[in-house]
C-alpha positions in Angstrom: 0.0 0.0 0.0 1.5 3.3 -1.1 0.1 5.3 1.7 2.0 3.2 4.2 5.2 4.7 2.8 4.0 8.2 3.6 1.9 7.8 6.8 2.5 6.1 10.2 1.1 2.6 10.6 -1.3 3.7 13.3 -3.0 6.3 11.1 -6.7 5.9 11.4 -8.8 4.7 8.4 -12.6 4.7 8.3 -14.5 2.4 5.9 -18.1 3.3 5.5 -20.1 0.8 3.5 -23.6 1.5 2.2 -23.8 4.8 4.2 -27.3 5.9 4.8 -28.8 2.5 3.8 -30.3 -0.2 6.1 -27.2 -2.4 5.6 -24.8 0.4 6.6 -21.5 -0.7 8.2 -18.7 1.4 9.5 -15.3 0.0 10.4 -12.5 2.0 12.0 -9.0 0.5 11.8 -5.4 1.6 11.4 -3.4 1.9 8.2 -1.4 -1.2 8.9 -4.6 -3.3 9.1 -6.6 -1.6 6.4 -5.7 -4.2 3.8 -7.7 -6.8 5.9 -10.9 -4.8 5.5 -13.2 -5.7 2.5 -14.2 -2.7 0.4 -16.3 -2.5 -2.7 -17.9 0.2 -4.9 -20.3 1.0 -2.1 -17.5 1.7 0.3 -16.3 5.2 1.3 -12.7 5.1 2.6 -11.5 8.0 4.7 -7.7 8.1 5.5 -6.9 10.3 8.5 -3.7 12.2 9.1 -1.1 11.5 11.7 -3.1 13.8 14.0 -6.5 12.0 13.6 -7.9 10.8 16.9 -10.7 8.4 18.0 -13.1 8.5 20.9 -14.5 5.2 21.9 -18.1 5.1 23.2 -19.8 2.3 25.0 -22.5 0.7 22.8 -22.0 3.2 20.0 -19.7 3.7 17.0 -16.5 5.6 17.9 -16.1 9.2 16.9 -13.2 9.9 14.6 -11.9 13.5 14.2 -8.8 15.4 13.1 -8.1 18.4 15.3 -7.6 21.8 13.6 -5.3 24.5 14.9 -5.5 28.2 14.2 -2.5 29.4 12.2 -0.2 31.9 13.8 -0.5 35.3 12.3 2.6 37.4 12.3 2.6 41.1 11.4 
């Protein structure tokens, strides 16, 4: 996988299959394990950055986000 050459192995990857349909399935994994997840034409794949984080929640899908920082402005 070419991305593995550019990003850390623990970079988060989200696979969303059939999003919005009754058979929707979301899988959150890491880049080093992403090759083990099945994906087809109905799958949306989102590759995070090294800064992407995950919040686990009991009984619910995890939340995945990438923090944003304000740029420093110099005069």
